[in-house]
Phi, psi and omega in degrees: 000127181265131181225157168234153183238135181229123178201143180277356178248132186293317186298307179297330178295315181293321180295317179295317178301316181296317180297315182295319185280331183269333186259345187230129175280144175081004176269121181247106177280102184295319183192152172245147185228131165264335182264110185291328181292321177294321179298315180296323181292327188258352188297320182289331178286318180288331176055055181286158173282327183213152175238123173266120194225128173286144180274315188269097179227147188288322186287320181208140177297135182300330178293318178295318179298319179299319179297319178295319179298318181291335176292316184274340181217076189300333186280350186289146176261129181261128173241115179277137178232114186200165175263006186247095185286346181293348179272358190302312183297313180297324180297314182289336174295336177274013179065032174296145181287319182204172187217116182245136180265142173276147355288144183292141176245134186301315179302320180292320179295322179299320178297318179297314181296319179299315179294322178299314181298318179298318181294315184291321182293334181257006181286153178304325182296320180284323181297325183278349182293130180202200181290134178254124170270119184260122183248353173284112184088225178285151178284114183224168179240137179225114175278156181305129178076009181238167178282160174295141179229142174281138173281151180267112182256141180294321180217165175295328179295323178296318179297315182292321179297317177298314181298320181293317178292324176295320178303326181251026189305143181085354181237143176286136177247128183298139181302319179299326177297319180292320179295316179294327182287315191257332182224059186293336184263001180269152171289164190300314183297315181293321179295319179297319179297320177297320180296312181299317180295319182292319176299320178299316180296323178295316180297323177295316181297319179295320179296315181294329180277357180076016182268064185287346179276357175258120183232150174246118181253139175259147181217171179268356180300145175058029178077024183114123186202171178226148178221133176263130182242138180252131177291169187298333182266358179274129180240153176247128187298321184289327177290319177297319179298315179297317182296319180294322177297320179297322182290324181287318177071288186229147175296137177206164182308324183270356179242352190297324179292322176295320177301311180302314182301318181291318181292325178282343176289340177282087186275324180213168179291161177302119183047037191289344181273357181249149179270059180261103182295330181293344180270356188296322181297317178293319177304312183294323178298315181289325175300313180299319180297318178297313181299318180300317181283331172299314180299320178299315183291319179298316178297321179299313180296319180295319179296327178277350184071021182264074183287332177298320179288331181287334185298309179301324180292317177294326176295322177295319176303317181294323178296319183283323185230071187293346182253018173247131190281349184306314184292323179298314181294319178298316180294323177300315180292321180293314180296324175297318182295328181264005174080026180256086184295322180300319180289327175299312179300317182298317179295320180295315180293323177296319177298314179301312185292318181292317180294320180292317184288315187269324187244348185056044181229161170264155173301166182294162180299325180300314181292316182298317180294315180301314182295320180298315179294319179299317181297318180296319179296319179297316182294321179292329180286337182269353180281000000 
């Protein structure tokens, strides 16, 4: 269970941290805070299961802070820790999970931790946690709390057939479509034998990997077909990624860290390490979605004048799309805004060399004019 602790006094903060870490197994104190504003800013990024929070603090009332925390991280459980019991009724009206009085007593704290564990283990968020099939980059499997793993496929055809059925999961795919895709040069009888054997190998691979909730069903629809079905605990990373972006909607002070986390989670294109032409439409859709949200965040940072925060995002854009000039131009403007002339020059020269080498093109007129004017201003300032 992941927790954060907030108190304006160092001693009780240290004592609570020591009690939680020494007396309870599986309690991970992510961070302790004396600064309430920093805690509020980072809570959605840290994504704790619970927040232990003092009520009586000079900068902001703990009840108000709890309400703000629940706005940015609705699933979190709030446990108030204070010496002022007159706040108890108001605290529970804010849906606080529990209320502990200082000085803390271990038996009472044990009851709170026990109830927290029961609540978290039965929460919808925990119930839905299961195996994640990761399709950004190579196709891998990730169990909760474990590293990504490659599945062991008997042949490259088995991997592609699984990926294709996963791409169309929940829908029947005509047998003839699969034959044309994977064995276009085989006669029908030989191609069918390859298909049956490959489906058998996929089922074996799923069994060996313990993915018993993933099944391949054959049907008579469309003159013979196959459908891949995912059990309730199986998740797909790209679908989860899209859903989270939809929930956030727009960059705002309380969502910007979640926005950053999602955009940096896009490490590679959908099945991007494979030469699967049938996946290109989905790749392009997800690329566009990333670009659209990248533009929202860049505009947000520019309006706030936070060019330092925009730089890592533009660098990520450049890594993903090295032959698009937007990121180079964005980085040139950001580096100019923070006074880094060397980096402006470096980005411009990098843009020139890549465009000439890969595309045999010059940058756009907009970039060329901007750079020329920037250069003139620099030279005039040095005279």
